[in-house]
C-alpha positions, 0 to 999 in steps of 0.5 A, a space after each residue: 362188648 366189654 371184656 369180662 374182668 377188664 380194668 377199671 377206667 373212665 368209660 362206664 358200662 352200659 346197662 344193656 351190657 349183659 355183664 352189667 352188674 355181674 362181677 367187675 371190681 365191685 362184686 364177685 363173679 359167679 363160680 360153677 356150682 354157685 347161685 347166680 345173683 338176684 336169685 337166678 339159676 346156675 349157668 348151664 354149660 354145654 358139651 365142648 366139641 372134640 378137637 378132631 371135629 375141627 378139621 373134618 368140616 363139621 359145624 359147631 352150633 354155638 347157639 346150643 352152647 349159649 350161656 344163660 345170662 340174666 337180662 336187664 330191662 330198661 329200668 335196670 331190673 334183672 330178668 331171671 332165666 325163665 322169666 323173660 329170658 332172651 338171648 343177646 340183643 340183636 344176636 342170632 345163632 352163631 355158626 362155625 363155617 368150616 374154620 371161620 365165623 359167620 358172625 356178621 356184626 356180632 362177637 362171640 363169647 367162649 364158654 368155660 370148660 365143663 366141670 367134672 368130678 374132681 376137676 382142678 379146673 372147675 369154674 375156670 374160663 376157657 378164653 385166653 388161657 383157660 389154665 389160669 385161675 380166676 383171681 377176681 373171686 378173691 378180695 385179696 388178689 391183685 388184678 393181673 394186667 389184661 390185654 387191651 380190649 379190641 374195639 367195639 367196631 365189628 370186624 369181618 374176616 375172610 374164612 380160611 380154607 380148611 386144612 385137609 392134610 399136615 402138608 401146609 401147601 404151597 402158601 403155608 409154612 413156605 418162606 416167601 423167598 422160595 415161593 417167589 412171592 413179593 415180586 412185582 408180577 405177583 397179583 396175589 393180594 391179602 387185601 380184604 374183599 379180594 377173592 381167590 386168596 393166596 392159594 389161587 395161583 393157577 393163572 400165573 404159570 401154575 406149579 412149573 413157574 413156581 418150581 422154576 422160581 424155586 430153582 433159581 432162588 436155590 441156585 442164588 443161595 448156593 452161589 452166595 454161600 459157596 462164594 462166602 465160603 471161598 472168600 472166607 477160606 482165601 482170606 483165612 489162608 492169607 491171615 494165617 500166612 501173615 500171622 503164623 506162616 513162614 516168610 518167603 525166603 531163598 535157600 542157600 548162599 546165593 548166586 554168583 552175582 554180587 551186589 553192593 548194598 549201603 546201610 546207613 547209620 541207625 538203620 533198624 533191622 526192618 530198614 536193612 531188610 528193605 535195602 536187601 530185598 530191593 537189591 535182590 539179596 533176600 526174598 522178603 523183609 520179614 525173612 531177614 528180620 526173623 533171621 536177624 532176631 535168631 542170630 545172637 549177634 544180629 543186632 550188631 550189624 553196623 552201617 557201611 557198604 556190604 558186598 553180598 550175593 543175590 538170592 541168599 537165604 536170610 540167615 546166610 545174609 545175616 551171617 555174611 554181614 557180621 563177618 569182615 568178608 562182606 564189609 566194603 566200608 572205608 575204615 579209618 584207623 586210630 591215629 591216622 592224620 587227615 592227609 592220609 584219610 584224604 588219600 583213602 577217600 580219593 581212592 574209594 571215590 575213584 577221583 584224582 588224588 588230592 581232590 578231597 584235600 582240596 575240598 577240605 581246605 576250601 569248604 571246611 567252614 561249611 562241613 559242620 564243625 562245632 563252635 569250639 573247633 579251630 579256635 587257634 589261627 596256627 592250626 595247619 589242618 582245620 579238620 584234623 581230629 574231626 574225622 573220627 576213627 570208624 567204618 564209613 560207607 563210601 562208594 563211587 558216585 558220592 561227593 567228597 564233601 558229603 563224605 567229609 560232612 558225614 565223618 564230621 557229624 559222627 565225630 561231634 556225636 562221639 565227642 558229645 557222648 564222651 563229654 569233652 566240653 564238660 571235662 575241659 575245665 576240670 583238667 585245667 584246659 582252655 577248651 574241648 579242642 585242647 582235650 582233643 589235642 592231648 588225646 592226639 598226643 597220647 595216641 601218637 606216643 603210647 602203645 597200650 591202654 596202660 601207656 595211654 593213661 601214664 602218657 596223659 599224666 606226663 602231659 599234664 605234669 609238664 604243663 604245670 607252671 611249677 614244672 622244674 624238669 622241662 619248664 613247660 616244654 613237652 619235647 615230643 617227637 610226634 609233634 616234629 614229625 607232624 609238622 614235617 609230615 613224617 613218621 620217624 623214630 630218629 628226628 634228630 638231636 635235642 639241640 637241632 630240634 630246638 632250632 625249628 621255628 614252628 608252632 607245632 614244635 614242642 621242643 621250642 614252644 611251651 604248652 600244647 600245639 595249636 591243635 590235634 596232630 591226628 584223629 585219636 580213638 576212644 581209648 586215647 580220649 578216655 585216657 586224656 579225660 582220666 589220666 593215671 595218678 603219678 609224678 612222671 615227667 619222662 618216658 621212653 619206649 624200648 620196644 613195642 611191648 615196653 615203655 619205661 617212665 621216670 620222675 627225674 632226668 637222671 632216671 630218664 637217662 638210665 632208661 635211655 641207655 636201655 633203649 640204645 642197647 635194645 636198638 643195637 640188639 635189633 629190638 
């Protein structure tokens, strides 16, 4: 049948529809207490059955609650109640059978609630939420969306068993997981026409089988939940340890067993920690990184070879590495000549004396010298000046060529940082090698930073073409000592020194020597790049703490007398 108040559509209403012409979009619906259209009598509303009767198995005779609607003949003329009134075509009495409708091919219409005195719900329909007012009786009301009408085809539903208690029973309100339903061995079916329903399980083991299934299901749930809680607890603990827990660490200053650890240049705190952990010094990298961050000087750990104890606390390892006690590096002091450095390398590597010097003479071209090095054929030692004073990790097992290459690379890096190439021309020098040569002379002749800057000025003044004091000669004893391979204060008289025929003899050869005479440090190099201002041409050191400078030869002779007097007094 057509739903009362359906939305307009293309399908016309059939004249045999009992609601044909009654209401709809074109007319008004009949309200309680009003006369029906076409002179009909008011509709009679039977008493509603009480709610408690539904669960007691009582049947409601809906034939008595039948609403009286006008009937229309084949010509569309209404037949009023009492004048040919009949019930719906082909319909009989509707009987409620213990919770189900025995309707056959018919549909039922729910009656409206009876109107009482002062009842606010007077005239409202009981179907589909009786609490709503009928808005179709007003011309200005907007139609409310209604659910799509059910198909006209008849439906047959299986009667449901009456509920006799609040307990839903084994098949109602119980989740299928615990009831064991849905398995392949479950013959219960919801298909129409099947008898027995979902509650007929006696042939499948009865209550015992169901309880066993319930027990197994509960056990599975407990195991799953327990395993989940355990997994969350484990991973939560690991997360806390990784994020907030203290890193694994040893306690104390370590055992009596010592190990040698080499830290390369540019190694980060994490890389240092990895090397120490691998050697068994610290227990974890994180512990070392934390201890290094907590130490004010932790970021000053230098590259080199360290002698450390096994199983040290990270804090103890950091403190020891910052002290000179643990460092086992090859330390090159400022002003050392290459011949001296070669001997130190031989001893550290445990090789025959002279091995490193021989390698340097044969393989110096392959050790990575800069392009501006060795631009003079008279250079005695190709690597002189390129073994920069520093601390180098040199241990037994290393090859001399590898050690020399590392030292040359570090020297190039320092000279690039100091800007030797950029400042050479501003100092009226031909190449960066000459800047390095001046620095080596300053290193050999000076005693302090103040001396270095003044000695550098003396060098540049003597190199001037208009020099009328020394006429372009440097007259440095240090160059004579270098060509002789000595380190003496008394090198001989000036006349004797001028007789030595050697490119490094600055008493005879004007200008700078062919190359550096040692490996100057940073202070001497800075002095060569930024010499003091002055007109000095002479200087003499009368003690370790005092150097006298002079602008003329006469002043220089007076200073020499002071020097001789100091020598007599044993200074």
